[in-house]
C-alpha positions as CSV (number, residue, x, y, z in Angstrom):
1,X,16.4,-7.2,-4.3
2,X,12.7,-7.9,-4.8
3,X,10.7,-10.1,-2.3
4,X,7.4,-11.7,-3.1
5,X,5.0,-14.1,-1.4
6,X,2.9,-16.6,-3.3
7,X,0.8,-19.8,-3.2
8,X,1.8,-22.7,-5.4
9,X,1.3,-26.4,-5.1
10,X,-1.0,-26.0,-2.1
11,X,1.6,-24.2,0.0
12,X,2.8,-20.7,0.9
13,X,6.2,-19.6,-0.5
14,X,8.4,-16.6,-0.2
15,X,11.3,-15.6,-2.4
16,X,13.0,-13.3,-4.8
17,X,11.7,-11.9,-8.0
18,X,13.8,-11.6,-11.2
19,X,14.7,-8.1,-12.4
20,X,12.2,-8.4,-15.3
21,X,9.4,-9.5,-12.9
22,X,8.8,-12.8,-14.7
23,X,10.3,-15.4,-12.5
24,X,10.3,-16.3,-8.8
25,X,13.0,-18.1,-6.8
26,X,11.6,-19.7,-3.5
27,X,13.8,-19.3,-0.4
28,X,14.0,-21.6,2.6
29,X,11.7,-20.2,5.2
30,X,10.0,-22.0,8.1
31,X,7.1,-19.5,8.2
32,X,6.4,-18.6,4.6
33,X,2.7,-17.8,5.5
34,X,4.0,-14.5,7.0
35,X,5.4,-13.5,3.6
36,X,8.5,-11.4,3.4
37,X,8.5,-10.5,7.1
38,X,10.8,-13.3,8.3
39,X,13.3,-12.5,5.6
40,X,13.3,-8.7,6.4
41,X,13.7,-9.5,10.1
42,X,16.6,-11.9,9.3
43,X,18.4,-9.4,7.2
44,X,17.9,-6.7,9.9
45,X,19.7,-8.9,12.4
46,X,22.7,-9.1,10.1
47,X,21.8,-12.5,8.6
48,X,22.1,-13.4,4.9
49,X,19.4,-14.2,2.4
50,X,18.3,-17.8,2.9
51,X,19.3,-20.3,0.2
52,X,16.9,-21.3,-2.5
53,X,14.5,-24.1,-1.7
54,X,13.6,-25.1,-5.2
55,X,13.7,-24.2,-8.9
56,X,12.6,-20.9,-10.4
57,X,9.0,-20.6,-11.3
58,X,7.2,-18.3,-13.7
59,X,5.1,-15.6,-12.0
60,X,2.2,-16.7,-14.3
61,X,2.2,-20.1,-12.7
62,X,1.5,-19.0,-9.1
63,X,-1.0,-16.9,-7.1
64,X,0.7,-13.9,-5.7
65,X,-0.1,-13.0,-2.1
66,X,0.5,-9.6,-0.5
67,X,4.2,-9.5,0.2
68,X,3.3,-8.8,3.9
69,X,0.0,-10.7,4.3
70,X,-0.2,-9.7,8.0
71,X,2.1,-6.7,8.7
72,X,3.9,-6.7,12.0
73,X,1.5,-4.1,13.2
74,X,-1.2,-1.9,11.7
75,X,-0.2,0.3,8.8
76,X,0.7,3.9,9.4
77,X,-1.0,6.1,6.7
78,X,-0.6,9.7,5.7
79,X,-3.7,11.6,4.8
80,X,-4.0,14.5,2.3
81,X,-0.3,14.4,1.5
82,X,-0.3,15.7,-2.0
83,X,-1.2,19.4,-2.5
84,X,-3.7,18.7,-5.4
85,X,-5.4,16.0,-3.3
86,X,-5.8,18.3,-0.3
87,X,-7.2,20.9,-2.7
88,X,-9.8,18.6,-4.1
89,X,-11.0,17.6,-0.6
90,X,-11.6,21.3,0.2
91,X,-14.8,21.0,-1.9
92,X,-16.1,17.9,0.0
93,X,-17.6,17.1,3.4
94,X,-14.1,17.0,4.7
95,X,-13.5,20.7,4.1
96,X,-14.1,21.7,7.7
97,X,-11.5,19.3,9.0
98,X,-8.7,20.3,6.6
99,X,-5.5,21.3,8.4
100,X,-4.8,25.0,8.7
101,X,-1.1,24.5,8.6
102,X,1.5,22.2,6.9
103,X,3.5,21.9,10.1
104,X,2.5,18.3,10.8
105,X,1.2,15.5,8.6
106,X,-2.2,13.9,9.1
107,X,-1.6,10.3,10.2
108,X,-4.0,7.4,10.8
109,X,-3.9,3.6,10.9
110,X,-5.4,0.7,9.0
111,X,-5.5,-2.7,10.8
112,X,-3.1,-5.2,9.4
113,X,-5.9,-7.8,9.0
114,X,-7.4,-5.8,6.1
115,X,-4.4,-6.5,3.8
116,X,-5.2,-8.6,0.8
117,X,-3.4,-9.7,-2.3
118,X,-2.4,-7.7,-5.4
119,X,-5.1,-9.3,-7.6
120,X,-7.6,-10.5,-5.0
121,X,-11.2,-9.3,-4.9
122,X,-12.1,-6.5,-2.6
123,X,-15.2,-7.4,-0.7
124,X,-17.8,-4.6,-0.6
125,X,-19.7,-4.5,2.7
126,X,-23.5,-4.5,2.6
127,X,-25.0,-1.2,1.4
128,X,-26.6,-0.8,4.9
129,X,-23.0,-0.4,6.2
130,X,-21.5,1.8,3.5
131,X,-22.4,3.0,0.1
132,X,-19.5,5.3,-0.6
133,X,-16.4,3.2,-1.5
134,X,-13.4,5.0,-2.8
135,X,-9.9,4.1,-4.1
136,X,-6.6,5.6,-3.3
137,X,-3.4,4.8,-5.2
138,X,-0.4,4.9,-2.8
139,X,3.2,4.0,-2.4
140,X,4.1,2.3,0.8
141,X,7.4,2.2,2.6
142,X,8.6,-1.0,4.4
143,X,11.0,-0.4,7.3
144,X,14.2,-2.5,7.1
145,X,16.1,-1.2,10.1
146,X,14.3,-0.3,13.3
147,X,14.8,2.7,15.4
148,X,13.2,5.4,17.5
149,X,13.4,9.2,17.1
150,X,14.9,8.7,13.6
151,X,16.1,12.1,12.2
152,X,15.0,12.8,8.6
153,X,18.6,13.1,7.6
154,X,19.1,9.4,8.3
155,X,15.5,8.1,7.6
156,X,16.2,6.5,4.2
157,X,18.9,4.3,5.9
158,X,16.0,2.7,7.7
159,X,14.0,1.8,4.6
160,X,14.1,-1.8,3.2
161,X,12.0,-1.0,0.2
162,X,8.6,0.0,-1.2
163,X,5.4,-1.6,-2.5
164,X,2.0,-0.6,-3.7
165,X,-1.2,-0.2,-1.6
166,X,-4.7,0.7,-2.5
167,X,-6.0,2.5,0.6
168,X,-9.6,1.6,0.0
169,X,-11.9,3.9,2.0
170,X,-15.6,4.0,3.0
171,X,-16.1,7.8,3.0
172,X,-19.5,7.8,4.7
173,X,-18.1,5.7,7.6
174,X,-15.2,8.2,7.9
175,X,-17.7,11.0,8.3
176,X,-20.1,9.1,10.5
177,X,-17.4,8.4,13.1
178,X,-15.4,11.6,12.7
179,X,-12.2,9.6,12.5
180,X,-10.8,7.3,9.8
181,X,-9.7,4.0,11.2
182,X,-13.1,2.1,10.9
183,X,-13.7,3.5,7.4
184,X,-10.3,2.4,6.3
185,X,-10.1,-1.1,7.9
186,X,-12.9,-3.2,6.5
187,X,-11.8,-6.7,5.5
188,X,-9.8,-6.7,2.2
189,X,-9.6,-2.9,2.2
190,X,-5.8,-2.9,1.7
191,X,-4.7,-4.6,-1.6
192,X,-0.9,-4.8,-1.5
193,X,1.9,-5.9,-3.9
194,X,2.8,-7.2,-6.2
195,X,6.1,-7.4,-4.3
196,X,8.5,-5.3,-2.3
197,X,11.3,-3.6,-4.3
198,X,14.4,-3.0,-2.3
199,X,15.9,0.5,-1.8
200,X,18.9,-0.8,-3.9
201,X,16.6,-0.8,-7.0
202,X,14.2,2.1,-6.4
203,X,14.4,5.6,-5.1
204,X,10.9,6.0,-3.6
205,X,11.3,9.7,-3.2
206,X,10.7,10.3,-6.9
207,X,8.6,7.8,-8.7
208,X,5.4,8.0,-10.7
209,X,2.0,6.8,-9.1
210,X,-1.0,6.2,-11.4
211,X,-4.4,4.7,-11.0
212,X,-7.0,3.6,-13.6
213,X,-10.7,2.8,-13.2
214,X,-12.4,0.1,-15.3
215,X,-16.2,0.3,-14.8
216,X,-18.2,-2.8,-14.8
217,X,-19.3,-4.0,-18.2
218,X,-15.9,-3.3,-19.7
219,X,-14.8,-0.4,-21.9
220,X,-11.6,1.6,-21.7
221,X,-9.5,2.2,-18.7
222,X,-9.9,5.7,-17.3
223,X,-6.9,7.3,-15.8
224,X,-8.0,8.8,-12.5
225,X,-4.7,9.5,-10.6
226,X,-1.3,10.6,-11.8
227,X,1.5,12.1,-9.7
228,X,5.1,11.8,-8.6
229,X,6.2,11.1,-5.0
230,X,8.4,14.2,-5.2
231,X,5.2,16.2,-5.0
232,X,4.4,14.9,-1.5
233,X,3.7,17.6,1.1
234,X,5.5,15.6,3.7
235,X,8.2,13.5,2.0
236,X,9.2,10.0,3.0
237,X,12.0,11.1,5.4
238,X,9.6,13.5,7.2
239,X,7.0,10.7,7.6
240,X,9.6,8.3,9.0
241,X,10.8,11.0,11.4
242,X,7.2,11.7,12.5
243,X,6.1,8.1,13.0
244,X,9.2,7.3,15.0
245,X,8.9,10.2,17.5
246,X,8.8,8.3,20.8
247,X,7.7,5.2,19.0
248,X,10.1,2.4,18.0
249,X,9.7,1.3,14.4
250,X,10.6,-2.3,13.7
251,X,11.7,-4.1,10.6
252,X,8.6,-4.9,8.6
253,X,6.6,-1.9,9.7
254,X,4.7,-0.2,6.9
255,X,4.2,3.5,6.2
256,X,1.7,4.4,3.5
257,X,2.6,7.8,2.0
258,X,-0.7,9.3,0.7
259,X,-3.0,9.5,-2.3
260,X,-2.7,11.7,-5.3
261,X,-5.6,13.8,-6.5
262,X,-8.3,12.1,-8.6
263,X,-10.3,10.1,-6.0
264,X,-14.0,9.5,-6.5
265,X,-14.9,11.7,-3.6
266,X,-13.3,14.7,-5.2
267,X,-15.4,14.6,-8.3
268,X,-18.6,16.6,-8.8
269,X,-20.8,14.8,-8.2
270,X,-18.8,12.1,-6.3
271,X,-18.3,8.8,-8.1
272,X,-18.2,5.8,-5.9
273,X,-17.0,2.3,-6.7
274,X,-19.7,-0.3,-7.5
275,X,-19.8,-4.1,-7.7
276,X,-18.0,-5.2,-10.9
277,X,-15.6,-2.2,-11.1
278,X,-11.9,-2.8,-11.2
279,X,-9.1,-0.5,-10.1
280,X,-5.5,-0.7,-11.3
281,X,-2.5,1.0,-9.8
282,X,1.0,1.2,-11.3
283,X,4.1,2.7,-9.7
284,X,7.1,3.0,-11.8
285,X,9.9,0.7,-10.7
286,X,7.6,-1.6,-8.7
287,X,4.8,-2.9,-11.0
288,X,1.0,-3.1,-11.0
289,X,-1.8,-4.3,-8.9
290,X,-5.4,-4.7,-10.0
291,X,-8.5,-5.6,-8.0
292,X,-12.1,-6.4,-8.7
293,X,-14.7,-4.9,-6.3
294,X,-17.6,-7.1,-5.6
295,X,-20.0,-8.3,-2.8
296,X,-19.1,-11.4,-0.9
């Protein structure tokens, strides 16, 4: 199953996506502005998929929203969760805060209000606020069955599916405040989509994550990030187990699993995103998102 959220005919819609990613079937939903969340919650309570509310539409005819335009809560995010990414940060200003052990993952949050659509423009804050904007190509897990103190041996049973997130980051703001939430949570700093692919169609524990940069003015796409989720330091079951320790996870909660190596901060010298740049992320089995970065 694949669930998407879109705008068409002046209204919000939610529904299923065909296997080839070309067609959408709208489903009856009283709160379609919340995207796939009401459907995920309905299924978690033992309900069935709602009936279709109209004819199929080509994806090319609609404007795709993030599948979870406002997640149930803020997003849980794993930091430095690929070995190569942790190694590249060892040469940056973050070197003194690198973990000295792999016993526990680094986790932080992004506010849910920073989520934007898979092809929306990411609004760059004024240069007086931040001048070091970076991309991060990441696979995100959507919880389908809630629980607390979930053991890693049963963690995948709690996954509804997966989607793509660009964990856009203001690196200078991260350093300035010595924590990550503000630098990760500017408006539109979380492109998500293009839809959620159910666990019945995708094994998120081993899929390929890639990210390309297209500089303003055109030219060729430059492959910046390329990794497989099997290379995570803390795999998906470990992240679910950690996030649920003493904290109840609910259907619709989102866990973002970490960025591969190749971020702008890790380059020498660092290379930051500028107005007019585009960044594209593709995850095998899910699809592609691409966002323009520009000032409001």
